[in-house]
PAKOL-388806 format. One record per residue (C-alpha): residue in three letters; residue number from 1; x, y, z. Coordinates in steps of 0.001 Angstrom, whole numbers, plus 500000, padded with zeros to 6 digits. Example, Ala and Ser with C-alpha at 12.3 -4.5 7.8 and 13.67 -1.06 7.14 Angstrom:
BEGIN
code=ala | pos=1 | c1=512300 | c2=495500 | c3=507800
code=ser | pos=2 | c1=513670 | c2=498940 | c3=507140
# end
This chain:
BEGIN
code=met | pos=1 | c1=513867 | c2=308419 | c3=152633
code=asn | pos=2 | c1=515715 | c2=307476 | c3=149434
code=gly | pos=3 | c1=516440 | c2=303913 | c3=147907
code=tyr | pos=4 | c1=519390 | c2=303338 | c3=149768
code=glu | pos=5 | c1=518013 | c2=304202 | c3=153172
code=thr | pos=6 | c1=514935 | c2=301976 | c3=152430
code=tyr | pos=7 | c1=517281 | c2=298904 | c3=151531
code=lys | pos=8 | c1=518985 | c2=299506 | c3=154978
code=ile | pos=9 | c1=515771 | c2=299190 | c3=156725
code=tyr | pos=10 | c1=514886 | c2=296268 | c3=154692
code=gln | pos=11 | c1=518125 | c2=294539 | c3=155283
code=ala | pos=12 | c1=517811 | c2=295090 | c3=159007
code=leu | pos=13 | c1=514471 | c2=293499 | c3=159256
code=arg | pos=14 | c1=515489 | c2=290613 | c3=157026
code=leu | pos=15 | c1=518406 | c2=289925 | c3=159205
code=his | pos=16 | c1=516256 | c2=290584 | c3=162340
code=phe | pos=17 | c1=513810 | c2=287647 | c3=161195
code=thr | pos=18 | c1=516559 | c2=285211 | c3=160034
code=thr | pos=19 | c1=519389 | c2=285718 | c3=162386
code=asp | pos=20 | c1=520186 | c2=286578 | c3=165877
code=tyr | pos=21 | c1=520518 | c2=290320 | c3=164836
code=asp | pos=22 | c1=518012 | c2=292596 | c3=166772
code=ala | pos=23 | c1=516705 | c2=295316 | c3=164494
code=val | pos=24 | c1=515085 | c2=297111 | c3=167398
code=lys | pos=25 | c1=518213 | c2=297008 | c3=169658
code=tyr | pos=26 | c1=520283 | c2=298544 | c3=166457
code=asn | pos=27 | c1=517535 | c2=300922 | c3=165551
code=phe | pos=28 | c1=517010 | c2=299306 | c3=162325
code=lys | pos=29 | c1=520661 | c2=299970 | c3=161281
code=thr | pos=30 | c1=523307 | c2=297818 | c3=159196
code=ala | pos=31 | c1=526656 | c2=298449 | c3=157693
code=val | pos=32 | c1=525377 | c2=298414 | c3=154304
code=lys | pos=33 | c1=527503 | c2=300311 | c3=151645
code=val | pos=34 | c1=525969 | c2=302736 | c3=149010
code=asp | pos=35 | c1=528204 | c2=300742 | c3=146625
code=thr | pos=36 | c1=526521 | c2=297575 | c3=147315
code=phe | pos=37 | c1=523215 | c2=298944 | c3=147083
code=glu | pos=38 | c1=523688 | c2=300586 | c3=143624
code=lys | pos=39 | c1=524939 | c2=297218 | c3=142349
code=arg | pos=40 | c1=521785 | c2=295590 | c3=143266
code=arg | pos=41 | c1=519481 | c2=294701 | c3=140303
code=asp | pos=42 | c1=516605 | c2=295066 | c3=142414
code=arg | pos=43 | c1=517283 | c2=298566 | c3=143687
code=tyr | pos=44 | c1=514431 | c2=299865 | c3=141661
code=phe | pos=45 | c1=511905 | c2=298388 | c3=144163
code=phe | pos=46 | c1=513470 | c2=300226 | c3=147073
code=glu | pos=47 | c1=513471 | c2=303530 | c3=145274
code=lys | pos=48 | c1=509920 | c2=303067 | c3=144615
code=leu | pos=49 | c1=509243 | c2=302226 | c3=148031
code=ser | pos=50 | c1=511069 | c2=305159 | c3=149484
code=arg | pos=51 | c1=508531 | c2=307480 | c3=147339
code=asn | pos=52 | c1=505584 | c2=305719 | c3=148703
code=tyr | pos=53 | c1=506280 | c2=305485 | c3=152499
code=asn | pos=54 | c1=508151 | c2=306875 | c3=155383
code=arg | pos=55 | c1=510233 | c2=305239 | c3=157822
code=glu | pos=56 | c1=507982 | c2=303865 | c3=160287
code=glu | pos=57 | c1=505593 | c2=302680 | c3=157305
code=leu | pos=58 | c1=508523 | c2=301098 | c3=155704
code=ile | pos=59 | c1=509264 | c2=299159 | c3=158866
code=gln | pos=60 | c1=505551 | c2=297997 | c3=158934
code=tyr | pos=61 | c1=505803 | c2=297197 | c3=155218
code=phe | pos=62 | c1=509015 | c2=294974 | c3=155580
code=ala | pos=63 | c1=507722 | c2=293469 | c3=158653
code=ala | pos=64 | c1=504151 | c2=292422 | c3=157254
code=asn | pos=65 | c1=505744 | c2=290710 | c3=154360
code=leu | pos=66 | c1=508456 | c2=289043 | c3=156134
code=ile | pos=67 | c1=506298 | c2=287284 | c3=158672
code=his | pos=68 | c1=504559 | c2=286055 | c3=155704
code=asn | pos=69 | c1=507611 | c2=284518 | c3=154204
code=thr | pos=70 | c1=511300 | c2=285327 | c3=155467
code=asn | pos=71 | c1=512644 | c2=284094 | c3=152366
code=met | pos=72 | c1=510578 | c2=285991 | c3=149929
code=trp | pos=73 | c1=512069 | c2=288139 | c3=147069
code=ile | pos=74 | c1=511594 | c2=291947 | c3=147373
code=gly | pos=75 | c1=509667 | c2=291813 | c3=144015
code=glu | pos=76 | c1=507185 | c2=289683 | c3=145623
code=phe | pos=77 | c1=506496 | c2=291922 | c3=148526
code=asn | pos=78 | c1=503043 | c2=293737 | c3=148430
code=asp | pos=79 | c1=500881 | c2=296392 | c3=149777
code=asn | pos=80 | c1=497978 | c2=293982 | c3=150420
code=arg | pos=81 | c1=500015 | c2=292315 | c3=153192
code=leu | pos=82 | c1=500724 | c2=295552 | c3=154743
code=asn | pos=83 | c1=496890 | c2=296362 | c3=154587
code=glu | pos=84 | c1=496276 | c2=293062 | c3=156469
code=tyr | pos=85 | c1=498824 | c2=293896 | c3=158827
code=ile | pos=86 | c1=497545 | c2=297386 | c3=159855
code=ser | pos=87 | c1=493822 | c2=295470 | c3=159932
code=arg | pos=88 | c1=495091 | c2=293213 | c3=162425
code=lys | pos=89 | c1=496795 | c2=295660 | c3=164528
code=glu | pos=90 | c1=493717 | c2=297930 | c3=164706
code=lys | pos=91 | c1=491514 | c2=294981 | c3=165942
code=leu | pos=92 | c1=494008 | c2=293115 | c3=167840
code=thr | pos=93 | c1=491892 | c2=292719 | c3=171108
code=tyr | pos=94 | c1=488980 | c2=291177 | c3=168960
code=leu | pos=95 | c1=491462 | c2=288937 | c3=166962
code=val | pos=96 | c1=493245 | c2=287799 | c3=170124
code=thr | pos=97 | c1=489906 | c2=287116 | c3=171759
code=glu | pos=98 | c1=488441 | c2=285164 | c3=168781
code=asp | pos=99 | c1=491626 | c2=282996 | c3=168435
code=met | pos=100 | c1=491573 | c2=282192 | c3=172311
code=lys | pos=101 | c1=487951 | c2=281094 | c3=171976
code=lys | pos=102 | c1=488950 | c2=278706 | c3=169188
code=met | pos=103 | c1=491480 | c2=277079 | c3=171555
code=ser | pos=104 | c1=489242 | c2=277066 | c3=174492
code=asp | pos=105 | c1=486394 | c2=275602 | c3=172563
code=lys | pos=106 | c1=488804 | c2=272799 | c3=171606
code=gly | pos=107 | c1=488950 | c2=272090 | c3=175228
code=tyr | pos=108 | c1=492489 | c2=273505 | c3=176118
code=thr | pos=109 | c1=493018 | c2=275311 | c3=179258
code=phe | pos=110 | c1=495343 | c2=278251 | c3=179559
code=asp | pos=111 | c1=497938 | c2=276240 | c3=180957
code=asp | pos=112 | c1=497690 | c2=273565 | c3=178435
code=leu | pos=113 | c1=498361 | c2=276399 | c3=175692
code=cys | pos=114 | c1=501691 | c2=277203 | c3=177437
code=ser | pos=115 | c1=502649 | c2=273554 | c3=177741
code=leu | pos=116 | c1=504274 | c2=270757 | c3=175647
code=phe | pos=117 | c1=502546 | c2=267436 | c3=174940
code=asp | pos=118 | c1=503543 | c2=263832 | c3=173386
code=asn | pos=119 | c1=506869 | c2=263810 | c3=175067
code=lys | pos=120 | c1=507384 | c2=267366 | c3=174576
code=thr | pos=121 | c1=507094 | c2=267367 | c3=170872
code=trp | pos=122 | c1=504329 | c2=270005 | c3=170296
code=asn | pos=123 | c1=502570 | c2=273038 | c3=171841
code=pro | pos=124 | c1=498850 | c2=273672 | c3=171336
code=leu | pos=125 | c1=499482 | c2=277493 | c3=170224
code=ile | pos=126 | c1=502402 | c2=276755 | c3=167934
code=glu | pos=127 | c1=500580 | c2=273962 | c3=166137
code=ala | pos=128 | c1=497495 | c2=276159 | c3=165635
code=leu | pos=129 | c1=499446 | c2=278889 | c3=164268
code=arg | pos=130 | c1=501373 | c2=276554 | c3=161808
code=ser | pos=131 | c1=498163 | c2=275415 | c3=160584
code=asp | pos=132 | c1=497061 | c2=278942 | c3=160103
code=glu | pos=133 | c1=493864 | c2=278456 | c3=162592
code=ile | pos=134 | c1=495214 | c2=281565 | c3=164667
code=his | pos=135 | c1=497149 | c2=284493 | c3=164165
code=ile | pos=136 | c1=500911 | c2=285275 | c3=164878
code=glu | pos=137 | c1=499859 | c2=288446 | c3=166882
code=thr | pos=138 | c1=497795 | c2=286158 | c3=169224
code=val | pos=139 | c1=500813 | c2=284088 | c3=169957
code=ala | pos=140 | c1=502967 | c2=287101 | c3=170407
code=val | pos=141 | c1=500566 | c2=288631 | c3=172659
code=ile | pos=142 | c1=500255 | c2=285425 | c3=175021
code=asp | pos=143 | c1=504167 | c2=285637 | c3=175329
code=ile | pos=144 | c1=503941 | c2=289273 | c3=176166
code=leu | pos=145 | c1=501474 | c2=288461 | c3=178803
code=val | pos=146 | c1=503081 | c2=285251 | c3=180428
code=asn | pos=147 | c1=506570 | c2=284938 | c3=178753
code=phe | pos=148 | c1=506348 | c2=281156 | c3=177911
code=leu | pos=149 | c1=507842 | c2=280813 | c3=174487
code=asn | pos=150 | c1=511367 | c2=280661 | c3=175417
code=arg | pos=151 | c1=510784 | c2=278044 | c3=177987
code=val | pos=152 | c1=509000 | c2=276057 | c3=175374
code=lys | pos=153 | c1=511662 | c2=276508 | c3=172782
code=ser | pos=154 | c1=514320 | c2=275177 | c3=175387
code=glu | pos=155 | c1=512271 | c2=272218 | c3=176116
code=ile | pos=156 | c1=510541 | c2=271176 | c3=172979
code=ser | pos=157 | c1=511852 | c2=267811 | c3=171372
code=asp | pos=158 | c1=512188 | c2=269374 | c3=167702
code=pro | pos=159 | c1=514915 | c2=267467 | c3=165672
code=leu | pos=160 | c1=514226 | c2=269346 | c3=162507
code=asp | pos=161 | c1=513813 | c2=272855 | c3=164225
code=ile | pos=162 | c1=510382 | c2=273411 | c3=162520
code=asn | pos=163 | c1=508755 | c2=274444 | c3=165701
code=lys | pos=164 | c1=511770 | c2=276387 | c3=167030
code=gln | pos=165 | c1=511820 | c2=278114 | c3=163864
code=met | pos=166 | c1=508321 | c2=279201 | c3=164259
code=ile | pos=167 | c1=508895 | c2=280344 | c3=167804
code=asn | pos=168 | c1=511860 | c2=282482 | c3=166870
code=leu | pos=169 | c1=509553 | c2=283989 | c3=164148
code=val | pos=170 | c1=506988 | c2=284807 | c3=166921
code=leu | pos=171 | c1=509674 | c2=286151 | c3=169267
code=lys | pos=172 | c1=511021 | c2=288340 | c3=166869
code=tyr | pos=173 | c1=507782 | c2=289690 | c3=165704
code=lys | pos=174 | c1=507009 | c2=290350 | c3=169241
code=leu | pos=175 | c1=509846 | c2=292894 | c3=169491
code=ile | pos=176 | c1=508436 | c2=294852 | c3=166570
code=met | pos=177 | c1=504896 | c2=294846 | c3=168093
code=leu | pos=178 | c1=506123 | c2=296097 | c3=171449
code=gln | pos=179 | c1=507411 | c2=299258 | c3=169430
code=ser | pos=180 | c1=503667 | c2=300288 | c3=169475
code=pro | pos=181 | c1=501351 | c2=300932 | c3=172471
code=leu | pos=182 | c1=499441 | c2=297843 | c3=173025
code=pro | pos=183 | c1=496207 | c2=297573 | c3=175077
code=arg | pos=184 | c1=497750 | c2=295035 | c3=177616
code=glu | pos=185 | c1=495296 | c2=295659 | c3=180468
code=lys | pos=186 | c1=492393 | c2=294930 | c3=177969
code=leu | pos=187 | c1=494077 | c2=291878 | c3=176527
code=lys | pos=188 | c1=494687 | c2=290548 | c3=179944
code=asn | pos=189 | c1=491209 | c2=290912 | c3=181143
code=lys | pos=190 | c1=489759 | c2=289248 | c3=177877
code=val | pos=191 | c1=492192 | c2=286322 | c3=178174
code=leu | pos=192 | c1=491330 | c2=285847 | c3=181835
code=ser | pos=193 | c1=487622 | c2=286082 | c3=181243
code=leu | pos=194 | c1=487831 | c2=283237 | c3=178776
code=phe | pos=195 | c1=489667 | c2=280894 | c3=181268
code=thr | pos=196 | c1=488107 | c2=281693 | c3=184606
code=asn | pos=197 | c1=488706 | c2=279257 | c3=187468
code=gln | pos=198 | c1=491423 | c2=277567 | c3=185175
code=pro | pos=199 | c1=495203 | c2=277560 | c3=185927
code=ile | pos=200 | c1=497278 | c2=280417 | c3=184252
code=cys | pos=201 | c1=500752 | c2=279643 | c3=183230
code=gly | pos=202 | c1=503082 | c2=282353 | c3=184206
code=asn | pos=203 | c1=502033 | c2=285382 | c3=186206
code=ile | pos=204 | c1=499646 | c2=287241 | c3=184141
code=asp | pos=205 | c1=497887 | c2=289203 | c3=187074
code=ser | pos=206 | c1=501388 | c2=291124 | c3=186955
code=val | pos=207 | c1=500801 | c2=292389 | c3=183540
code=ser | pos=208 | c1=500250 | c2=296344 | c3=183334
# end
């Protein structure tokens, strides 16, 4: 890896999280010219990163920082967010289970978590994510299991697009998460055990 190649991955992921561009579909490639990169005053950061990380690690590094703040300057990216990102991945089943326990303890059914309330103005999982009560990985996992976010996004009343922006972030992050093996069966069983004898939106039993 060199600074230019690192910058291309960064640019692909920034576009991924802020536009309709799909970095996974296009294998994290963008039409960035070498001259454009060499004229950047911040190219030092990319050259430094290229010496510290390989390609897969760089994808994780940029994703970890961009899900924190998609508008953040490259000089504000840091290793701590990558370390936290890796930690969340390593304990994903535990993290999702604890987050879903929080929602269950609030009295929500699983069907509630996939639904809209108050004239379709809010969704419990998105509200909990926005207030940092649960993790983005949890919402992404639930969408992997029952595919509810696109429906919520299409139906929600959101004049300022605040909720839709959060939903888009989760959907984009889900594509990144799906590039690594996930313990889907274990996750499904944990979720089902928390909401036994309750209606389940979607078809979670078909997940494998």
